[in-house]
Jmol script that loads the backbone (N, CA, C; Angstrom):
load data "model"
ATOM      1  N   MET A   1      18.893  46.265   1.431  1.00  0.00           N
ATOM      2  CA  MET A   1      18.613  45.201   0.332  1.00  0.00           C
ATOM      3  C   MET A   1      17.721  44.080   0.790  1.00  0.00           C
ATOM      4  N   PRO A   2      16.866  43.339   0.505  1.00  0.00           N
ATOM      5  CA  PRO A   2      16.252  42.150   1.441  1.00  0.00           C
ATOM      6  C   PRO A   2      17.378  40.780   1.073  1.00  0.00           C
ATOM      7  N   GLN A   3      17.036  40.276   2.594  1.00  0.00           N
ATOM      8  CA  GLN A   3      18.007  38.769   2.290  1.00  0.00           C
ATOM      9  C   GLN A   3      17.389  37.873   1.528  1.00  0.00           C
ATOM     10  N   LYS A   4      18.084  36.558   0.871  1.00  0.00           N
ATOM     11  CA  LYS A   4      17.625  35.738  -0.050  1.00  0.00           C
ATOM     12  C   LYS A   4      17.062  34.824   1.282  1.00  0.00           C
ATOM     13  N   LYS A   5      16.141  33.961   1.186  1.00  0.00           N
ATOM     14  CA  LYS A   5      15.678  32.784   1.937  1.00  0.00           C
ATOM     15  C   LYS A   5      15.785  31.715   0.999  1.00  0.00           C
ATOM     16  N   ALA A   6      15.967  30.439   1.726  1.00  0.00           N
ATOM     17  CA  ALA A   6      15.866  29.138   1.199  1.00  0.00           C
ATOM     18  C   ALA A   6      14.331  29.028   0.690  1.00  0.00           C
ATOM     19  N   LYS A   7      14.199  28.458  -0.408  1.00  0.00           N
ATOM     20  CA  LYS A   7      12.597  27.912  -1.142  1.00  0.00           C
ATOM     21  C   LYS A   7      12.055  26.811  -0.156  1.00  0.00           C
ATOM     22  N   ASN A   8      12.697  25.706   0.517  1.00  0.00           N
ATOM     23  CA  ASN A   8      11.974  24.965   1.261  1.00  0.00           C
ATOM     24  C   ASN A   8      12.570  24.878   2.602  1.00  0.00           C
ATOM     25  N   GLN A   9      12.707  26.242   3.110  1.00  0.00           N
ATOM     26  CA  GLN A   9      12.767  26.052   4.607  1.00  0.00           C
ATOM     27  C   GLN A   9      11.734  25.513   5.390  1.00  0.00           C
ATOM     28  N   GLY A  10      12.078  24.873   6.544  1.00  0.00           N
ATOM     29  CA  GLY A  10      11.360  24.221   7.048  1.00  0.00           C
ATOM     30  C   GLY A  10      10.498  24.983   8.172  1.00  0.00           C
ATOM     31  N   SER A  11       9.923  24.463   9.030  1.00  0.00           N
ATOM     32  CA  SER A  11       9.252  25.065  10.209  1.00  0.00           C
ATOM     33  C   SER A  11      10.021  25.675  11.199  1.00  0.00           C
ATOM     34  N   MET A  12      11.409  24.917  11.582  1.00  0.00           N
ATOM     35  CA  MET A  12      12.248  25.329  12.323  1.00  0.00           C
ATOM     36  C   MET A  12      13.226  26.646  11.728  1.00  0.00           C
ATOM     37  N   GLY A  13      13.006  26.630  10.195  1.00  0.00           N
ATOM     38  CA  GLY A  13      14.046  27.133   9.477  1.00  0.00           C
ATOM     39  C   GLY A  13      15.317  26.967   9.582  1.00  0.00           C
ATOM     40  N   SER A  14      16.517  27.303   9.965  1.00  0.00           N
ATOM     41  CA  SER A  14      17.647  27.321   9.787  1.00  0.00           C
ATOM     42  C   SER A  14      18.230  26.812  10.988  1.00  0.00           C
ATOM     43  N   ALA A  15      17.356  27.086  12.099  1.00  0.00           N
ATOM     44  CA  ALA A  15      17.731  26.986  13.452  1.00  0.00           C
ATOM     45  C   ALA A  15      18.115  25.104  13.839  1.00  0.00           C
ATOM     46  N   MET A  16      17.372  24.584  13.046  1.00  0.00           N
ATOM     47  CA  MET A  16      17.888  23.214  13.105  1.00  0.00           C
ATOM     48  C   MET A  16      18.996  22.625  12.383  1.00  0.00           C
ATOM     49  N   ARG A  17      19.605  21.987  13.181  1.00  0.00           N
ATOM     50  CA  ARG A  17      20.899  21.523  12.419  1.00  0.00           C
ATOM     51  C   ARG A  17      20.776  19.931  11.792  1.00  0.00           C
ATOM     52  N   TYR A  18      21.373  19.338  11.078  1.00  0.00           N
ATOM     53  CA  TYR A  18      21.621  17.982  10.352  1.00  0.00           C
ATOM     54  C   TYR A  18      21.355  17.160  11.488  1.00  0.00           C
ATOM     55  N   MET A  19      22.091  16.865  12.687  1.00  0.00           N
ATOM     56  CA  MET A  19      21.780  15.861  13.868  1.00  0.00           C
ATOM     57  C   MET A  19      20.491  16.286  14.382  1.00  0.00           C
ATOM     58  N   GLU A  20      20.387  17.407  14.555  1.00  0.00           N
ATOM     59  CA  GLU A  20      19.004  17.694  15.355  1.00  0.00           C
ATOM     60  C   GLU A  20      17.703  17.284  14.537  1.00  0.00           C
ATOM     61  N   ARG A  21      17.878  17.202  12.963  1.00  0.00           N
ATOM     62  CA  ARG A  21      16.854  17.067  12.349  1.00  0.00           C
ATOM     63  C   ARG A  21      16.783  15.266  12.366  1.00  0.00           C
ATOM     64  N   GLN A  22      17.906  14.476  12.290  1.00  0.00           N
ATOM     65  CA  GLN A  22      17.779  13.197  12.436  1.00  0.00           C
ATOM     66  C   GLN A  22      17.216  12.543  13.817  1.00  0.00           C
ATOM     67  N   LYS A  23      17.706  12.974  15.272  1.00  0.00           N
ATOM     68  CA  LYS A  23      16.830  12.568  16.008  1.00  0.00           C
ATOM     69  C   LYS A  23      15.426  12.816  16.111  1.00  0.00           C
ATOM     70  N   ILE A  24      15.232  13.657  15.764  1.00  0.00           N
ATOM     71  CA  ILE A  24      13.268  13.927  15.889  1.00  0.00           C
ATOM     72  C   ILE A  24      12.607  13.084  14.862  1.00  0.00           C
ATOM     73  N   GLY A  25      13.528  12.582  13.705  1.00  0.00           N
ATOM     74  CA  GLY A  25      13.087  11.907  12.498  1.00  0.00           C
ATOM     75  C   GLY A  25      12.470  12.998  11.278  1.00  0.00           C
ATOM     76  N   ASP A  26      12.915  13.989  11.259  1.00  0.00           N
ATOM     77  CA  ASP A  26      12.529  14.942  10.199  1.00  0.00           C
ATOM     78  C   ASP A  26      13.191  14.582   9.005  1.00  0.00           C
ATOM     79  N   GLY A  27      12.125  14.765   8.098  1.00  0.00           N
ATOM     80  CA  GLY A  27      12.565  14.206   6.566  1.00  0.00           C
ATOM     81  C   GLY A  27      11.869  12.850   5.981  1.00  0.00           C
ATOM     82  N   THR A  28      12.655  12.502   4.591  1.00  0.00           N
ATOM     83  CA  THR A  28      12.149  11.010   4.486  1.00  0.00           C
ATOM     84  C   THR A  28      12.751   9.896   5.559  1.00  0.00           C
ATOM     85  N   GLN A  29      11.978   8.788   5.504  1.00  0.00           N
ATOM     86  CA  GLN A  29      12.311   7.516   6.331  1.00  0.00           C
ATOM     87  C   GLN A  29      12.495   6.772   5.423  1.00  0.00           C
ATOM     88  N   LYS A  30      13.560   5.877   5.101  1.00  0.00           N
ATOM     89  CA  LYS A  30      14.122   5.038   4.773  1.00  0.00           C
ATOM     90  C   LYS A  30      13.691   3.493   5.429  1.00  0.00           C
ATOM     91  N   VAL A  31      12.698   2.738   4.644  1.00  0.00           N
ATOM     92  CA  VAL A  31      12.336   1.459   5.438  1.00  0.00           C
ATOM     93  C   VAL A  31      12.578   0.405   4.678  1.00  0.00           C
ATOM     94  N   ARG A  32      13.473  -0.705   4.808  1.00  0.00           N
ATOM     95  CA  ARG A  32      13.940  -1.802   4.243  1.00  0.00           C
ATOM     96  C   ARG A  32      12.552  -2.983   4.477  1.00  0.00           C
ATOM     97  N   TYR A  33      12.130  -3.469   3.679  1.00  0.00           N
ATOM     98  CA  TYR A  33      11.099  -4.406   3.824  1.00  0.00           C
ATOM     99  C   TYR A  33      11.494  -5.913   3.828  1.00  0.00           C
ATOM    100  N   GLY A  34      11.392  -6.841   4.440  1.00  0.00           N
ATOM    101  CA  GLY A  34      11.940  -8.113   4.307  1.00  0.00           C
ATOM    102  C   GLY A  34      11.225  -8.846   3.512  1.00  0.00           C
ATOM    103  N   VAL A  35      11.602 -10.167   3.414  1.00  0.00           N
ATOM    104  CA  VAL A  35      11.284 -11.124   2.313  1.00  0.00           C
ATOM    105  C   VAL A  35       9.728 -11.283   2.907  1.00  0.00           C
ATOM    106  N   ASP A  36       9.320 -11.752   4.144  1.00  0.00           N
ATOM    107  CA  ASP A  36       8.309 -11.974   4.906  1.00  0.00           C
ATOM    108  C   ASP A  36       7.045 -11.003   4.279  1.00  0.00           C
ATOM    109  N   SER A  37       7.309 -10.013   3.424  1.00  0.00           N
ATOM    110  CA  SER A  37       6.200  -8.849   3.261  1.00  0.00           C
ATOM    111  C   SER A  37       5.897  -9.054   2.023  1.00  0.00           C
ATOM    112  N   GLN A  38       6.730  -9.830   0.953  1.00  0.00           N
ATOM    113  CA  GLN A  38       6.447  -9.975  -0.355  1.00  0.00           C
ATOM    114  C   GLN A  38       5.734 -11.444  -0.370  1.00  0.00           C
ATOM    115  N   LEU A  39       4.867 -11.285  -1.544  1.00  0.00           N
ATOM    116  CA  LEU A  39       4.225 -12.851  -1.667  1.00  0.00           C
ATOM    117  C   LEU A  39       5.158 -13.499  -2.535  1.00  0.00           C
ATOM    118  N   SER A  40       5.122 -14.738  -2.459  1.00  0.00           N
ATOM    119  CA  SER A  40       6.124 -15.481  -3.418  1.00  0.00           C
ATOM    120  C   SER A  40       5.114 -15.843  -4.754  1.00  0.00           C
ATOM    121  N   PHE A  41       6.116 -15.667  -5.909  1.00  0.00           N
ATOM    122  CA  PHE A  41       5.387 -16.222  -7.310  1.00  0.00           C
ATOM    123  C   PHE A  41       4.625 -17.440  -7.116  1.00  0.00           C
ATOM    124  N   GLY A  42       3.540 -17.152  -7.654  1.00  0.00           N
ATOM    125  CA  GLY A  42       2.794 -18.810  -7.806  1.00  0.00           C
ATOM    126  C   GLY A  42       1.656 -18.820  -6.842  1.00  0.00           C
ATOM    127  N   TYR A  43       1.747 -17.724  -5.617  1.00  0.00           N
ATOM    128  CA  TYR A  43       0.546 -18.093  -4.798  1.00  0.00           C
ATOM    129  C   TYR A  43      -0.316 -17.129  -5.029  1.00  0.00           C
ATOM    130  N   CYS A  44      -1.479 -17.277  -4.431  1.00  0.00           N
ATOM    131  CA  CYS A  44      -2.689 -16.586  -4.666  1.00  0.00           C
ATOM    132  C   CYS A  44      -2.775 -15.276  -3.527  1.00  0.00           C
ATOM    133  N   ALA A  45      -3.296 -14.220  -4.330  1.00  0.00           N
ATOM    134  CA  ALA A  45      -3.075 -13.010  -3.333  1.00  0.00           C
ATOM    135  C   ALA A  45      -4.054 -12.783  -2.483  1.00  0.00           C
ATOM    136  N   LEU A  46      -5.156 -13.734  -2.831  1.00  0.00           N
ATOM    137  CA  LEU A  46      -6.273 -13.793  -1.714  1.00  0.00           C
ATOM    138  C   LEU A  46      -6.474 -14.654  -0.890  1.00  0.00           C
ATOM    139  N   THR A  47      -6.028 -15.996  -0.990  1.00  0.00           N
ATOM    140  CA  THR A  47      -5.787 -17.305  -0.232  1.00  0.00           C
ATOM    141  C   THR A  47      -4.265 -17.157   0.329  1.00  0.00           C
ATOM    142  N   LEU A  48      -3.409 -16.725  -0.243  1.00  0.00           N
ATOM    143  CA  LEU A  48      -2.250 -16.861   0.070  1.00  0.00           C
ATOM    144  C   LEU A  48      -1.715 -18.098   0.341  1.00  0.00           C
ATOM    145  N   ALA A  49      -2.132 -19.129  -0.723  1.00  0.00           N
ATOM    146  CA  ALA A  49      -1.616 -20.697  -0.811  1.00  0.00           C
ATOM    147  C   ALA A  49      -1.402 -20.499  -2.372  1.00  0.00           C
ATOM    148  N   PRO A  50      -0.523 -21.819  -2.679  1.00  0.00           N
ATOM    149  CA  PRO A  50       0.068 -21.627  -4.076  1.00  0.00           C
ATOM    150  C   PRO A  50      -1.351 -21.985  -4.985  1.00  0.00           C
ATOM    151  N   VAL A  51      -1.138 -21.510  -6.220  1.00  0.00           N
ATOM    152  CA  VAL A  51      -2.170 -21.184  -7.034  1.00  0.00           C
ATOM    153  C   VAL A  51      -2.558 -22.627  -7.894  1.00  0.00           C
ATOM    154  N   VAL A  52      -3.850 -23.125  -7.887  1.00  0.00           N
ATOM    155  CA  VAL A  52      -4.270 -24.341  -8.357  1.00  0.00           C
ATOM    156  C   VAL A  52      -4.772 -24.040  -9.932  1.00  0.00           C
ATOM    157  N   GLU A  53      -5.625 -23.227 -10.174  1.00  0.00           N
ATOM    158  CA  GLU A  53      -5.957 -22.873 -11.725  1.00  0.00           C
ATOM    159  C   GLU A  53      -5.226 -21.107 -11.663  1.00  0.00           C
ATOM    160  N   PRO A  54      -4.607 -20.971 -12.203  1.00  0.00           N
ATOM    161  CA  PRO A  54      -3.811 -19.364 -12.332  1.00  0.00           C
ATOM    162  C   PRO A  54      -4.872 -18.331 -13.043  1.00  0.00           C
ATOM    163  N   MET A  55      -5.091 -17.255 -12.704  1.00  0.00           N
ATOM    164  CA  MET A  55      -5.833 -16.001 -13.258  1.00  0.00           C
ATOM    165  C   MET A  55      -4.998 -14.969 -12.913  1.00  0.00           C
ATOM    166  N   VAL A  56      -4.298 -14.064 -13.890  1.00  0.00           N
ATOM    167  CA  VAL A  56      -3.866 -13.296 -13.716  1.00  0.00           C
ATOM    168  C   VAL A  56      -4.501 -11.904 -13.812  1.00  0.00           C
ATOM    169  N   SER A  57      -4.344 -10.726 -13.079  1.00  0.00           N
ATOM    170  CA  SER A  57      -4.971  -9.495 -13.115  1.00  0.00           C
ATOM    171  C   SER A  57      -4.171  -8.773 -14.039  1.00  0.00           C
ATOM    172  N   PRO A  58      -4.767  -7.589 -14.881  1.00  0.00           N
ATOM    173  CA  PRO A  58      -3.985  -6.599 -15.578  1.00  0.00           C
ATOM    174  C   PRO A  58      -3.248  -6.167 -14.687  1.00  0.00           C
ATOM    175  N   SER A  59      -3.230  -5.928 -13.495  1.00  0.00           N
ATOM    176  CA  SER A  59      -2.102  -5.220 -12.656  1.00  0.00           C
ATOM    177  C   SER A  59      -0.887  -6.181 -12.278  1.00  0.00           C
ATOM    178  N   GLY A  60      -1.214  -7.534 -12.668  1.00  0.00           N
ATOM    179  CA  GLY A  60      -0.149  -8.544 -12.268  1.00  0.00           C
ATOM    180  C   GLY A  60      -0.319  -9.522 -11.470  1.00  0.00           C
ATOM    181  N   HIS A  61      -1.310  -9.471 -10.531  1.00  0.00           N
ATOM    182  CA  HIS A  61      -1.629 -10.243  -9.421  1.00  0.00           C
ATOM    183  C   HIS A  61      -1.805 -11.397  -9.965  1.00  0.00           C
ATOM    184  N   VAL A  62      -1.653 -12.506  -9.095  1.00  0.00           N
ATOM    185  CA  VAL A  62      -1.868 -13.988  -9.512  1.00  0.00           C
ATOM    186  C   VAL A  62      -2.958 -14.485  -8.513  1.00  0.00           C
ATOM    187  N   TYR A  63      -4.257 -14.875  -9.074  1.00  0.00           N
ATOM    188  CA  TYR A  63      -5.234 -15.571  -8.225  1.00  0.00           C
ATOM    189  C   TYR A  63      -5.509 -16.848  -8.543  1.00  0.00           C
ATOM    190  N   SER A  64      -6.163 -17.710  -7.534  1.00  0.00           N
ATOM    191  CA  SER A  64      -6.764 -19.115  -7.870  1.00  0.00           C
ATOM    192  C   SER A  64      -7.940 -18.604  -8.692  1.00  0.00           C
ATOM    193  N   ARG A  65      -8.190 -19.022  -9.509  1.00  0.00           N
ATOM    194  CA  ARG A  65      -9.739 -19.281 -10.472  1.00  0.00           C
ATOM    195  C   ARG A  65     -10.827 -19.287  -9.098  1.00  0.00           C
ATOM    196  N   GLU A  66     -10.996 -20.555  -8.314  1.00  0.00           N
ATOM    197  CA  GLU A  66     -11.925 -20.656  -7.331  1.00  0.00           C
ATOM    198  C   GLU A  66     -12.132 -19.305  -6.361  1.00  0.00           C
ATOM    199  N   ALA A  67     -10.919 -18.986  -5.921  1.00  0.00           N
ATOM    200  CA  ALA A  67     -10.880 -17.799  -5.009  1.00  0.00           C
ATOM    201  C   ALA A  67     -11.291 -16.618  -5.704  1.00  0.00           C
ATOM    202  N   ILE A  68     -11.046 -16.329  -6.845  1.00  0.00           N
ATOM    203  CA  ILE A  68     -11.614 -14.984  -7.365  1.00  0.00           C
ATOM    204  C   ILE A  68     -12.920 -15.220  -7.476  1.00  0.00           C
ATOM    205  N   TYR A  69     -13.506 -16.238  -7.936  1.00  0.00           N
ATOM    206  CA  TYR A  69     -15.071 -16.278  -8.083  1.00  0.00           C
ATOM    207  C   TYR A  69     -15.709 -16.414  -6.802  1.00  0.00           C
ATOM    208  N   GLU A  70     -15.165 -17.041  -5.803  1.00  0.00           N
ATOM    209  CA  GLU A  70     -15.749 -16.769  -4.516  1.00  0.00           C
ATOM    210  C   GLU A  70     -16.005 -15.420  -4.123  1.00  0.00           C
ATOM    211  N   TYR A  71     -14.847 -14.622  -4.178  1.00  0.00           N
ATOM    212  CA  TYR A  71     -14.394 -13.311  -3.546  1.00  0.00           C
ATOM    213  C   TYR A  71     -15.532 -12.629  -4.569  1.00  0.00           C
ATOM    214  N   LEU A  72     -15.744 -12.738  -6.036  1.00  0.00           N
ATOM    215  CA  LEU A  72     -16.790 -11.718  -6.602  1.00  0.00           C
ATOM    216  C   LEU A  72     -18.125 -12.056  -6.452  1.00  0.00           C
ATOM    217  N   LEU A  73     -18.516 -13.462  -6.102  1.00  0.00           N
ATOM    218  CA  LEU A  73     -19.794 -13.500  -5.731  1.00  0.00           C
ATOM    219  C   LEU A  73     -19.860 -12.904  -4.156  1.00  0.00           C
ATOM    220  N   THR A  74     -19.051 -13.354  -3.396  1.00  0.00           N
ATOM    221  CA  THR A  74     -19.415 -12.889  -1.989  1.00  0.00           C
ATOM    222  C   THR A  74     -19.436 -10.963  -2.088  1.00  0.00           C
ATOM    223  N   LYS A  75     -18.587 -10.533  -2.854  1.00  0.00           N
ATOM    224  CA  LYS A  75     -18.935  -8.830  -2.985  1.00  0.00           C
ATOM    225  C   LYS A  75     -20.118  -8.602  -3.541  1.00  0.00           C
ATOM    226  N   ASN A  76     -20.485  -9.383  -4.749  1.00  0.00           N
ATOM    227  CA  ASN A  76     -22.097  -9.144  -5.285  1.00  0.00           C
ATOM    228  C   ASN A  76     -23.313  -9.043  -4.339  1.00  0.00           C
ATOM    229  N   LYS A  77     -22.833  -9.976  -3.682  1.00  0.00           N
ATOM    230  CA  LYS A  77     -23.850 -10.175  -2.362  1.00  0.00           C
ATOM    231  C   LYS A  77     -23.916  -9.135  -1.266  1.00  0.00           C
ATOM    232  N   ASP A  78     -22.999  -8.582  -1.041  1.00  0.00           N
ATOM    233  CA  ASP A  78     -22.625  -7.843  -0.115  1.00  0.00           C
ATOM    234  C   ASP A  78     -23.103  -6.478  -0.792  1.00  0.00           C
ATOM    235  N   LEU A  79     -22.904  -6.183  -2.049  1.00  0.00           N
ATOM    236  CA  LEU A  79     -23.347  -4.861  -2.666  1.00  0.00           C
ATOM    237  C   LEU A  79     -24.874  -4.845  -2.796  1.00  0.00           C
ATOM    238  N   LYS A  80     -25.433  -6.082  -3.367  1.00  0.00           N
ATOM    239  CA  LYS A  80     -26.888  -6.060  -3.138  1.00  0.00           C
ATOM    240  C   LYS A  80     -27.561  -5.791  -1.586  1.00  0.00           C
ATOM    241  N   ARG A  81     -27.053  -6.547  -0.815  1.00  0.00           N
ATOM    242  CA  ARG A  81     -27.494  -6.119   0.550  1.00  0.00           C
ATOM    243  C   ARG A  81     -27.410  -4.674   1.215  1.00  0.00           C
ATOM    244  N   GLN A  82     -26.199  -4.072   0.679  1.00  0.00           N
ATOM    245  CA  GLN A  82     -26.248  -2.652   1.265  1.00  0.00           C
ATOM    246  C   GLN A  82     -27.283  -1.784   0.054  1.00  0.00           C
ATOM    247  N   GLN A  83     -27.453  -2.259  -1.068  1.00  0.00           N
ATOM    248  CA  GLN A  83     -28.313  -1.386  -2.010  1.00  0.00           C
ATOM    249  C   GLN A  83     -29.801  -1.399  -1.225  1.00  0.00           C
ATOM    250  N   ALA A  84     -29.928  -2.591  -1.034  1.00  0.00           N
ATOM    251  CA  ALA A  84     -31.418  -3.081  -0.519  1.00  0.00           C
ATOM    252  C   ALA A  84     -31.633  -2.201   1.143  1.00  0.00           C
ATOM    253  N   LEU A  85     -30.341  -2.013   1.783  1.00  0.00           N
ATOM    254  CA  LEU A  85     -30.585  -1.244   3.209  1.00  0.00           C
ATOM    255  C   LEU A  85     -30.672   0.164   2.690  1.00  0.00           C
ATOM    256  N   TYR A  86     -29.862   0.809   1.717  1.00  0.00           N
ATOM    257  CA  TYR A  86     -29.999   2.107   1.167  1.00  0.00           C
ATOM    258  C   TYR A  86     -31.439   2.411   1.042  1.00  0.00           C
ATOM    259  N   GLU A  87     -32.189   1.615   0.114  1.00  0.00           N
ATOM    260  CA  GLU A  87     -33.578   2.014  -0.382  1.00  0.00           C
ATOM    261  C   GLU A  87     -34.139   1.763   0.697  1.00  0.00           C
TER     262      GLU A  87
END
end "model"
wireframe off; spacefill off
backbone 0.3
color backbone group
């Protein structure tokens, strides 16, 4: 009669123990992000400065009106330049 094997058996199989897997970093790594990695509420996601005239995207990001218009104009010019190079 054949032996049953684990469904999610790793590349080393059952030869590796818990402590060995921890030493090589096998599995999920949990990372705790600090306060510095998150943008404070009321700050523009593009300029990282306090918002003057707030605009909110459907995904919830807050932008300054001037910054978002400047970004869109720059992107539009860049896309036209790339299209001209392509043709």
